[in-house]
Wavefront OBJ file of the C-alpha trace (Angstrom):
o trace
v -169.691 -125.005 96.852
v -168.667 -125.490 93.196
v -169.695 -123.637 90.286
v -171.540 -126.699 88.999
v -173.845 -126.742 92.142
v -174.594 -122.953 92.063
v -175.477 -123.193 88.414
v -178.009 -126.264 89.212
v -179.422 -124.277 92.171
v -180.068 -121.215 90.078
v -181.609 -123.469 87.485
v -183.787 -125.053 89.934
v -184.614 -121.748 91.357
v -186.034 -120.391 87.936
v -187.692 -123.666 87.393
v -190.977 -122.162 85.945
v -189.068 -119.939 83.495
v -188.788 -121.217 80.003
v -186.005 -122.028 77.603
v -183.564 -122.253 80.480
v -179.919 -122.110 79.101
v -176.463 -122.466 80.744
v -173.233 -121.228 79.428
v -174.510 -119.670 76.091
v -174.153 -116.577 73.953
v -177.346 -115.087 73.915
v -176.123 -111.561 73.960
v -172.656 -110.615 72.828
v -171.218 -111.982 76.064
v -171.454 -115.480 77.361
v -174.243 -115.621 80.175
v -173.983 -118.169 83.005
v -177.743 -118.394 83.069
v -180.542 -117.439 80.765
v -184.171 -117.570 80.711
v -187.320 -116.331 79.785
v -190.528 -115.734 82.352
v -194.046 -116.986 81.176
v -194.767 -113.283 81.025
v -192.015 -112.839 78.522
v -189.241 -111.157 80.725
v -185.759 -112.330 80.228
v -183.542 -112.743 83.088
v -179.449 -113.237 83.164
v -177.531 -114.738 86.023
v -173.915 -114.304 86.306
v -172.466 -116.850 88.641
v -169.461 -116.201 91.058
v -167.755 -118.747 93.415
v -164.634 -116.599 94.408
v -164.208 -112.876 95.180
v -161.240 -112.449 92.854
v -163.883 -113.895 90.042
v -166.379 -111.273 91.181
v -163.874 -108.487 91.038
v -162.490 -109.416 87.554
v -165.764 -109.141 86.368
v -165.670 -105.390 86.248
v -162.097 -105.031 84.572
v -162.447 -107.866 81.941
v -165.719 -107.209 80.891
v -165.933 -103.373 80.697
v -168.086 -103.073 77.447
v -170.860 -105.450 79.165
v -170.706 -103.072 82.253
v -170.738 -99.932 80.544
v -174.054 -101.158 78.540
v -175.638 -101.982 82.096
v -174.775 -98.824 83.529
v -176.264 -96.986 80.752
v -179.533 -98.751 80.575
v -181.694 -96.080 81.191
v -180.689 -94.258 78.065
v -182.637 -94.646 74.967
v -179.165 -95.070 72.915
v -175.758 -93.806 73.059
v -173.148 -93.391 70.707
v -169.771 -95.608 70.579
v -166.841 -95.386 68.831
v -165.876 -98.840 67.159
v -161.959 -99.242 66.021
v -161.581 -101.957 63.297
v -158.137 -103.272 62.251
v -157.138 -102.198 58.849
v -156.103 -105.030 56.458
v -153.583 -102.316 54.594
v -150.714 -102.726 56.993
v -147.237 -101.618 56.199
v -143.573 -101.478 57.295
v -142.094 -98.202 58.714
v -138.628 -97.755 59.775
v -138.519 -101.595 60.286
v -141.543 -101.959 62.057
v -144.976 -103.079 60.854
v -147.843 -100.273 61.207
v -151.264 -101.551 61.722
v -153.798 -98.599 61.094
v -157.140 -99.056 62.516
v -160.352 -97.364 61.147
v -162.885 -96.126 63.415
v -166.796 -95.667 63.054
v -169.462 -94.474 65.056
v -172.412 -97.069 66.118
v -175.320 -96.014 68.203
v -176.181 -98.591 70.867
v -179.708 -99.139 72.302
v -179.260 -100.785 75.593
v -182.794 -102.259 75.614
v -182.017 -104.279 72.295
v -178.885 -105.470 73.862
v -180.003 -106.236 77.488
v -181.953 -108.760 79.432
v -184.883 -107.290 81.395
v -183.120 -108.528 84.675
v -179.714 -109.188 85.827
v -178.568 -111.216 88.826
v -175.450 -112.378 90.354
v -175.496 -115.619 92.443
v -172.888 -116.678 94.933
v -172.658 -118.908 97.821
v -174.152 -117.335 100.898
v -172.064 -114.404 102.319
v -169.290 -114.319 99.247
v -170.699 -110.950 98.019
v -172.390 -108.235 100.243
v -175.460 -106.792 98.592
v -174.038 -103.476 98.907
v -171.141 -104.588 96.557
v -173.583 -105.388 93.859
v -173.968 -102.372 91.315
v -177.605 -100.656 91.303
v -178.713 -102.560 87.997
v -177.965 -106.009 89.419
v -179.774 -108.211 92.133
v -178.143 -110.718 94.390
v -178.840 -114.369 94.786
v -177.407 -116.146 97.648
v -177.230 -119.977 97.044
v -177.281 -121.846 100.627
v -176.321 -125.390 101.415
v -177.072 -127.295 104.564
v -175.639 -130.548 105.464
v -176.752 -133.252 102.858
v -179.454 -131.112 101.374
v -179.377 -129.923 97.815
v -178.231 -126.052 97.494
v -181.301 -123.476 97.277
v -181.570 -120.057 96.605
v -182.995 -116.845 98.181
v -182.999 -113.179 96.730
v -181.155 -110.999 99.011
v -181.432 -107.977 96.856
v -183.973 -107.951 94.076
v -182.826 -106.859 90.510
v -184.617 -103.842 88.985
v -185.818 -103.912 85.663
v -183.466 -102.677 83.087
v -186.268 -102.205 80.632
v -189.419 -103.454 80.022
v -189.346 -104.360 76.333
v -190.089 -107.935 75.687
v -187.489 -109.188 72.983
v -188.291 -111.853 70.796
v -185.618 -114.521 71.026
v -186.909 -117.133 68.814
v -184.336 -116.860 66.291
v -181.411 -117.073 68.606
v -183.086 -119.716 70.676
v -183.802 -121.822 67.739
v -180.019 -121.550 66.509
v -179.021 -122.489 70.073
v -181.162 -125.398 70.582
v -180.210 -126.720 66.774
v -176.659 -126.719 67.387
v -177.035 -128.438 71.030
v -179.340 -131.028 69.481
v -176.586 -131.727 66.803
v -173.692 -131.894 69.438
v -175.762 -134.454 71.595
v -176.373 -136.262 68.440
v -172.795 -136.573 67.498
v -171.782 -137.476 70.997
v -174.315 -140.326 71.270
v -173.171 -141.682 67.830
v -169.668 -141.830 69.032
v -170.820 -143.770 72.297
v -172.645 -145.845 70.248
v -169.819 -146.728 68.048
v -167.178 -147.355 70.817
v -169.161 -149.351 73.417
v -170.093 -152.872 73.505
v -173.671 -152.494 73.488
v -176.363 -155.269 73.205
v -178.645 -155.367 70.376
v -181.424 -154.302 72.532
v -179.222 -151.169 73.754
v -178.025 -150.434 70.300
v -181.520 -150.355 68.940
v -182.920 -147.994 71.965
v -179.889 -145.430 71.321
v -180.517 -145.436 67.629
v -184.066 -144.348 68.366
v -182.969 -141.808 70.596
v -180.419 -140.460 68.085
v -183.189 -140.367 65.141
v -185.450 -138.526 67.658
v -182.882 -135.601 67.591
v -183.138 -135.071 63.834
l 1 2 3 4 5 6 7 8 9 10 11 12 13 14 15 16 17 18 19 20 21 22 23 24 25 26 27 28 29 30 31 32 33 34 35 36 37 38 39 40 41 42 43 44 45 46 47 48 49 50 51 52 53 54 55 56 57 58 59 60 61 62 63 64 65 66 67 68 69 70 71 72 73 74 75 76 77 78 79 80 81 82 83 84 85 86 87 88 89 90 91 92 93 94 95 96 97 98 99 100 101 102 103 104 105 106 107 108 109 110 111 112 113 114 115 116 117 118 119 120 121 122 123 124 125 126 127 128 129 130 131 132 133 134 135 136 137 138 139 140 141 142 143 144 145 146 147 148 149 150 151 152 153 154 155 156 157 158 159 160 161 162 163 164 165 166 167 168 169 170 171 172 173 174 175 176 177 178 179 180 181 182 183 184 185 186 187 188 189 190 191 192 193 194 195 196 197 198 199 200 201 202 203 204 205 206 207 208
């Protein structure tokens, strides 16, 4: 089963949710799928189609999983290291000093309300999924389209209903511009009939 098939199955499964987005940065990491329920709760789904990719998630996205692990805390303190611009040479080697700062992190402001993993059926066992995450199996029978079923329900990480209006507005604005540019390029380099050209022009105008 391909990543695309799992993505489409997850999107269909959450079809009654609003503002569905694939592969986008709503938080400080890229979410494979993000949406908001009609009651205002956000959900994120991480798609995995190989066990190697699932295991790598915990070694390559440590900051993200620390945040998920500590989701019950009101806030926790984190030391941030920033590269200092004042580098210098010592004994023939460049020295790059780093400055540090203390930053308070509030999980409820940085996490979705619920978090799931989604994978082909049986790829990940429910017991392998962290306590803070749910698990969705994507099944495919014969020529039928893939469909989802929850094998482990995701707990609420918090019940704050964050307002994503500004973030979502920016995402849809940039995607609208991207689609507009692609259509303009298509219109410019294809041999369209006058009718097709006018129809495509009207579509492009509606994106602005």
